[in-house]
N, C-alpha and C positions, 0 to 999 in steps of 0.2 A: 103347108106348115100346120102342124096342128096344136101354137102355141096356148093360142087361145083357152081349150079344152084343157090342157095339162096347168095351164098357171092357175083357173080357178077350180082344180077339183084340189081337194085336201086331201095331204099326204104325210104329215109330221112323222119323224124317224122312230119306226117300231110299229104303224101303223099306214103302210103306204097300198093299202089294196083298192082304193079308187084312181091312184093314179095305175096302178098295175092292171086293172082292167080295160081303162083309156089305150094303154100300152098293146096290149095283145090284141084287141080289137086293132088295132093300128097296124101291127104286123103281119094279122095274119094272112097268108097263104104270099108272103115277100120273104119268109124265110124257112128253112126246116133241117134240123127238127127245131120246136118253139119248147123249151123248160121252162119248170118253175125251182130254183131252188129251196134248200133247208131254211134256210132263212126268209126267202120269199122274193130274192132275185130273179128277175127274168132275162134266160140268156137264149139265142138265136143265132143258128148261125148261115151262112152264104157260101156258098162254093166259089172257089178260085175258078179262075176261065184259063188261065194259064199257068204250066206245071214249073214247080220250082219258085214256088215263089212263101213270103215270111205269112204266116197266120195271124192276121192283126185282131186286137182284141180292142172294142172300141167300147169304152167305159163312160157310162153317164148316172146320176144317180136320181133315184125318183123321191125321194124326201125332202123336206123342206124344214125350217125349223119353226119353232112355236113354242106351246107351253103345255105343262100337265095340272091338270086337277089333285092338289093335295090336301085339299082340306075347308072349315066354313067357320064365320063368326056367328054368332049368335044373331046380330041383325040380318043376316043370309046374304052378305058377301063372302065371296069363295076364294081363297088362295092357292097359287099356282108358281111353278117353277118353270124355266125354262129348258129346252131340249135343243141344244145346239146354242148358239153364238147369238147373242142380240145385245143390241144397246138400249139400258134402261131409259135413256134421255129420249126415243122417240115413242113409249109407251102410253103414258097417260092419255088418256081422251080415244083412243083407238077402237072401233069395235072389231069383234073377234067373234067366232062361230066356235063350240065347245061339242063335245062327243059325236057320235052315231047323228042322232035327231040335229044337229046344227043348233043350236041353241044358241039365240044369240046375246050377245053381252058387249059391255062397255068395261073398260080398263080403267080404274077408278085411282085418285090421289089426292090426299088432302090438300085443298086450294091453297096456294100463298099466300092469300091475305087474311087464312086463318091459321097460318106457321111459317112466319117468316122465318125460321131459324133452319127450313128445310132448303141448303141448298142444293142436293144434288139428288136426284132418283133413286132410289135404291127398291130395288126388287121385291125385299122383304115387307116394303110400304105396301104394296100396291096389292090392289084387290080386284076381282073382274064383280059386277054387279048386273045381276040376270034379272033384276026388277022382284026378287025374291024381298020380305019383311023377318024371314026366320031363319034358322037354318035348318029345321026340320024340310021346310020350301025348298031352299033349295039343293038340300041331299036327295029331292025326291027326282028332281030333275038333271041332274049332272051328277056322276059318279068320281070319286077318286082314283085318280088315272087316265079319265077322259083326255085324251091331245086336245088342243084348244090353236088355232089357226088363224091368221088374220084374215077377216073378213075385207075379200077385195076385189073389185071386178077391173078385167081386162079391157083397155082400149086402144086403138089405134087412132095415134097423135098427127095429121098429115098424111104426106106421102113415106114418110121413112121411120117414124118413130114409135114404138110398142111402149107401152105403159101397162103395168101388173107384178101381182107379188109372185115368190118363189121363182125366178127366173134362174136361180140359183138353185135347181137345175133342171126347172122343168124346159129350160133355153135348149140345154144339152140335150136333152131326151126327144125333144125335139129333131135336131139335128140327125140324131141318129135315126130318128121313122125315117125321116126323108133319104138317108142315107143307104136304109136295106128298100127303101121303095124305087129307088136306083138301081143303076148298075146296069152289068157286069162288072165285075173290076176282077183285076187280074189275080189280086193278095187273097185269100179265103177270108171271108169277116167274120168276128166269133164277136159278138152285140153279147152285151153287158147292160141290163136298166138295173141297176145298183141299189139296195137299201142301207141306210142307216151309214151314211154315210157322212151325216153332220156329227151326229157323236163319235166320230173315229173310225171310219174307211171300212167300216166291217165285212160289208157286203162283198166289196168287190175282193176282198181277199179270199174270200169264199170261192169264189165265182170264178177267180185267176185261177186258184190250184184247182178248179173243176177242168178248166176249161185248156190250159198249157200253152198261152199264146206264145208266140216267137217274139213278138213286138207287141205296145200297146200304148195307145192313145187315148187320154180322158179327155171327155168335153164337157166346158165348165163355163158356168159365170163367174167372172172377177169383177173386183173396184175397178171403178174408172175413177180417175184422179180428177177429172175437167170439174170441179166442182168451186165453190167460190173460197176464198183465203183472207180471211179479216187482215190478216196481216200484209198481205199485197196490194199493190196499186192498181187501182184501175184498170188500164192498158196490160198490166202484168199479170192480170185473173188468171186467165188460160192456159198462161206457160205455168202451172207450180208443180206439174206433172205431166209433160206433155207426150209423155212415154206412153201412158193410156189414157185415153179416150173416146167416146162416143164417134163413130163414124170415119174411123181412121185404121179399121181395118181387126181382121181379129188380132187376139195377143198369142205368143208363143213364149211358155214361160223360159226362164234359164235356168231359175233355182227358186223354192219357197223352203218353207220350214220341214216338208214334208220327204221331199227328194231333192236333188240335184238333177236334171235332166241331161237323157244319153249324148253324150256331145255329138255322137255323130247323129243320131236321129233329129238332132233338132238344125244340125246343119242340112242336112235332108230337106226337112219341112219349107227351110230359109231357102232353097235353093230352087225349091216347087213351084214357095211363092212367087219370086224372081222370074221362073221358066213362063209361068201364067198368067204374069203381069196383075199378080193379085196383092192389093197393099198389106200389110202386117205391123205389130208391133212387138215390143217385146217388155216381157215383166220380169223386173228383176228385184223387186220389194221380197222381203226373205217371209212376210206373215202369211198366213191362211196354209191351207192343205187340200188335197184334192184327191183322188182316187186311185192314179198314179201311186201317188207316195205309197199306197198299200201294197199294189199289186207287183209293183218295180223288185221289190222283197221275197215275193213266194218264188217257189218253186228250187228252181235253179240259179233265179235272177231273170226281169223279163227288162230288156231295152224299152223304156217307157219315155213320155210325152207329155203335154198338155196343151190343148187348142181350147181357146176362152172367149167367150165374147162379153165385149168389154159392157157395165151396166152401170149408170150412178143409182145410189140410194140401194146399195144392195142389201140384202136381210133387212129389208123393208117390206109395208103394204104397197109400196107404188115406186118400182123401181123403172127405170128407163132404160129401153133398148134399141139399137139403129136397126132397122131389117137390112140396109145396106151390109153391116159387118156381119149379119147371120147369113147373108147369100154370099158371101165372099168366104165364109168361114165353110161352108158346103162345100163352095168350088175346090177349096185347099185339100177338104179331107176326100173327095172324090179323086183328088188328081192324085195324093201320095199314095190312095191303094192302088192305082192304075200302075203307078210306076217305081213301086218300092219295093227292093231288093236285099240277097241276106248280105251282100256286099256293102249295100248303103250303111247297114245299123254294124259295119264289124266294127272292131275299136281299132284305132290306129294303134 
């Protein structure tokens, strides 16, 4: 697992360079050919060990949510906008890193005791403070268009819990690296470490059009719902949405806003998990989307599915992930690559 290195790397959408370098180094010698496409996604191929098996695209996106510099106040505070989906409520007081020089900053908001009319946090009212005292000083350190990422450290908590930023989707990237380092597999593996997922599933569409897979599986991080519910009794707090929680296994999507998972492929993955005694969960919430949403409508259509890792506090600087879920997801992916057939994904 190289999740620590991937998590701490900065790769806001459209500027995935640092993550790409880590991926290229990690898979060197484990796939052939390895290419970088026109948008910056990394694609890598592992040959099939058995004939007449599907060509399976495994996609994980390298980019993370973050921000972009848009301007400056005369006082030296910096304006910014979001890149990808971010909940403004978590932002005041957070540490960030800006641009190629990783300039440190803090997101600031007018303190509540100075303006009690501020009942909600709006991105337009936030600024980044880098310690500058005037506009020229700020603009000399960071430029418009510079990306901004959370300043966060990866840590292991106990034997099974991992904490860090950008688990969506560096956890998927780490899984895909582990897949390429393993094998051989009965199916041909078309690995794609994609760009710009958080702003529209763009890199995956280009990669799928070029690789023309028979089947695709997106490897993702998804929202865990085992969080406090103010309206629930204490004894019921863990049952708010027991279908997706840490430690209960990888998550198989049934439907989200970007796709309806190919029913025969979903059934195959469920049967594979049962056969190998791998716990799994089903995701039926209709929010969110993944690279599979872009892949499944490319070329003449690609039967697609999603295997996700549940993460608490996703899209924040401190997400939580279970190492047990990670290990079980890897087992399920590898089992699928060794047993998948064309018949298994044939529409009924």
